[in-house]
N, C-alpha and C positions, 0 to 999 in steps of 0.2 A: 339958363345957366351957359356962360362963357366956359369951354373946355379948354386947358393949359394943351399947345401942342405936344403931344409925345415925341421926345427925343427919338432921330432914327439915328443912331450910331450903327456900325457895322456889326455883325452877328458877333465877331471876335471882341468885340470890346464889351460884351455881355456876358463873358466870362474871364475869371483871373486869369486861367492859364486851359490851353486845349491840347489835352494829351493824344496821342496817337493811339487809336481806337481801332477794334472790329467793327466794323460799319458796312451795311449794304441794305437788302430787300429780304422782309420777311413775306412768305407767301401767302399767307392767310390775310385776309384784307381787313381793313379798319370796319368794325361793327359796333352796334350799341349792347352790351351784355350786362345779364343779372350781377351785381357785384356782391350779393350775399353778407353787408355790411349788416352784423348786428348788434352790435354796442356802442357803435358811431353813428350818429344820426347825420349822416353825408350826405347820402344820395342814395337813390335806387338802382341806376344802371350808371355803367362805366364805359367809357370810351376811352381806350388805350391805343395811342398811335404807333407804339413799338414795341418789341421783347429787349430788354435790357435798358440801361440807362448810363450815362457817362459821367453823372454827378457820383456815383459811387459812394453813395452815405454807409460808412461800415456798418452801422447800427439795421440797416434795410431788412425786412422781413420777406421781401420779394423772392432773392435766390431761392430760400427754402418752400416757399408757400406756390410761387408760381414757375419760376423757370427751370427749376428742376425736372419738373415735368417735362420739360421741353427736351431734355438732356440730348437725346437722340439727333434730333434735326441740328442743335444748337454745334454739335459735335461735327457735322457736315460743313458747317459754316466757321471753325476752326475756334469754337470755346470748348475744350476740354472739361473743364471744371467751373461749372456756371455760378456756383457760391462763390468760389476762390477768384475766379475774374471777374468779380462784379464790380462795374465802373470802368470796364475795358471792352466792353462791345456794347452796341444798338443796331438794331436791325429793324428801320422802319417798315410799316406795314404798306401793303400794294393799296392801291384806293379802286374800290369797285362801285361805283355810285350806286347799280341796282341793289348790289347787297347790304350796301349802308342805309338803303331808303326801306327794304324790308326790315330789318330789325330796328329803324326809327319805327318803322307803321306797329310791329310788335309791341314796342314799348307804349306808344300813344295810346293803344286801346285796350292796354291791360288794366282790367277793372280797379277800382282804387281799393275794393274790398281783397284783390288779391295782392295787394303790396303790403309791405311789412307795417305792423299796427304801429310801430315806434316811429318811423317816417322818416323819409329820405327828401321829402317837400318836391315830391314827383321830379326828382332833378338827376342829371345825366353828369357825371365829374369827369373832367378833364385835368388827371388821369390818376389811376389807383394804383399801377404797377409801375407808372414809368414816369417821365415829366414832359408834358406837352410843349414846354419851351425851353429844352436842352439843345446847346450847340455843338456840332462835334468839327472836325477837321476835315470832313467831306461835303464839298460844297454841293454836291448834287443831292447828297442826303439833308440837308439843311431846307434848300429849295422845296423837296419834297415832301419835308414835315410842314413848312408853312403852310405849302396850297391845301394839304389835306386835313390841317387843324382848321384853317378858315373856312373851306368847302362844307364839313363838317357842321360847323357851328351856322352857317349860313343856312343847311337845310331844315336844322332843328328849328331854329328860328320861323323858318318862313312856311315849315311844311308839319309843322306839330304844334302844340302847346306846352310842351316839355319845358321845365327850368332847365339851368346850366349852373353848375359850381366848377370856376376854375382854382385850381391847386397846383402851384407852381413854386421853382425856387429860380425862376429865370427872369429877371429884368428883359427879356427880349418881348414878354409878353406887352409892353408898353404900346409895339408896334400896333397890336390888334385892339387897343380902348376903344378907338373910333368904333369898331367893330361890336365890342362888350356894350357900348351904350346903346346900341340899338334893339337891346333885348329889354331894355328899362327895368322895371322887376323882376324879370324873369332870369336874371343871372347875378351871381356872386362872384367876386375875385377875391382869393385870399392866396399869401404864401407863407411858406415854412419858414418859422422865426424864433428856432428854440434857444438863442443868445445871441448877444450883439460883440462876442467876442470872436475876435478873426482869429486868434491863437488857438480856441477850440473848434471853431468851425475847419481849419485846415487839419485837424487829427479826424472828426468824424465825420466832415463832407468834404473831402479834400478835391470834388473835381466841380463842388458847386459856388456859384458866385458868392462875394464877400455880402455878409449881414448886412452891411451898409447899404450895399445896392439894392438889397431887398427892401430895406425900410425906405429909401429914397423913392422904389416902383411902388411900395404900399401909398407914400404920402402922395405922389402924382397920380393914383388911381383913385383916392379919394379928392385930391383937386379938380378929377374930370368927373365928378358926380358919380362914382362907380359905388356900388354898392360892396363893399368889403369886409373880410374876415381874416383872422390870424389862428394858423397853428402854432402855437407854442410847442413845438412836439417833434422828436421826444428831446427834453431838456436831459442834460448829462449828470453822471455822480458829479462833476466837478463844478455845477452850477450851483454854486453856495446862497446864502442869503440875499448875499451883495449883488451878484450877478442876476438872479432871478427879480429883484426890485428894479434892477436899471432897466430889464429888458420888459417888465410890465411898466412901468413908467412911461416908456419910449411908445409902447403899444396904445396904452389911453391916449395920447396926443393923438394919435389914427381916429378915435372913436367908432371902432369896430363894431359891426352888429353882434359877431361872436367871437369869443378866445376860446381854443381849442387848446386842451394843455394833457400831455401823458409824459411819463420818463420813459425810459428805455425799457423794453420788455427783450428777455430772453427768447431768441428764434434760433434754434440750429446752429450754425458757426457764426454767427453776428459777434458775439463776445471775442471769438478767436480774432476776426477781421479787424475789431477795435484795439485789442491788445498787439498785434501785429504790425499793423501801419504804426501805430504810436511809439513802438519802439523801433522802426525805420526812423523816423523824425526825431529821435533821440528824447522822446516826452514819455513821460509818466503818468499815467491815467489809473484810475480807481476802479479797475476792474474785478479786485476784490469784492464788491458788491455783489457780483455776479455768480459767487463761489455755491450759494446753497439757495434754497428757496426762502430760506429765513433771510438772509442779508439781504435778498433781492426785494423780498416785502418790505423791510425798514427803509431802504434805500428808497421806496416806489412811495411808500405811502409817506416817509416824510418830506417827498418834494411837494404831493398833492397838496399837502397840509399849509408847508410853507406858500406855495402859490394861492391858496386859498384865501390865507391872511392876508397875502399882499394884496390880491386883487380886490379884496376890500378895503385896504388902507387907498387903492388908487383909483376907486369907483369904478370897478370893474365886477363886482360879486353876480350881478345879475345878468353880467354877459358870458361869465366862466362855464365852460361845459367840460368838465373832466373826464377822460375815457380811461376808467380804470380797466384793469386787464382782467379777463375772466378767470384766471389761474388765482385771484387774490380771494375766490371765492371759498378755496380750500380750506375748512378748517375755521370758517367766518362765523362769530357770535348771531345771532339773530338781530341785536342793533346794529351789527356791522353790514350784515347781509342786507338789512333794510335802506343801510346808505348807498350800497353797491348797485344796488335795485335802480334806486332815484336817481344815480348818474346814467345809469343805463336806459332808464325810460323818458329821460329828456329829450326832446325833440327841438332840434336847434330852429333860431330866428329865421323868418326869410323876410324879405324888405316888405311883401305885401301880401295878403292872403291869395295862397296858391289857387289857380282854376282849375281844382280836381275833376270836377265832373265834366270839363270841356275838353271835346277831342276836333280833329279837324285833319283830314288827308288828304 
């Protein structure tokens, strides 16, 4: 197959705006680590290239689950409140090839029976707590990010049999499409695309490239012959039937292997981050759906139901993989618990059978 030549525009062209952020180096090096995903069949391991993320998605769970645990070293770097300042800092990890190879060897030689039974396709995800293709206003930071992502991928390709899942909001990923292609069936490329509405994206994902740029990147990835998936996640309370239909119809044009979906889940201060940022923009958002567990439950189940219906209309039912939150199990009837377990036990598609028992190093 002839592969289209990826556009090599400058880094700055790949972000709508580059806000002034706290950047620098994080002394702990890049490694492959267990990601402990339980209900999302994405991967068995994560490779996170930075602490923090300049996309600053208002709904993000990471400040509550990850960076708050790093409060003291972040304070030394000028971050006084990791949650409130989410989106204002990104510290790229150091590269230590020996440390990376040790972590790669541990993952490679993990017996299959020791991996989670619900499956991560023996894959490493780039990334689970940051974005591998974010762009900052720090030229040295951007250059270092590029080097470590490429080198990490090359080592996984050449020194292991592990698979790779790329999940990003960054169109800059197109600069690595040729490298992705050398993995064959071992790599899947995906982007987060909750909506095609620029207005909603500016409220909920203020530092991320526009939905159009992401869709355009997915089209190019498909045309380059890459194996693609889409994370239609998380969809917002303002994503009504028309918005969801428009997004799913465009996603169907891409012919992805999997479409993941979830609504926004309540985590720590993410609702207040959404509300305050919208207010600063003079926008009104429907944060009242997060007021109680019952109101959030109605919103979450309502959206998943609409997405199931619309996916059927778009011919995507077999590829739709819902991510219902664990808290929905509270007070569930036996029938509803059966539906939840069915969602949670689904193993996401992979282009070809993974070579689960093959190892080399």
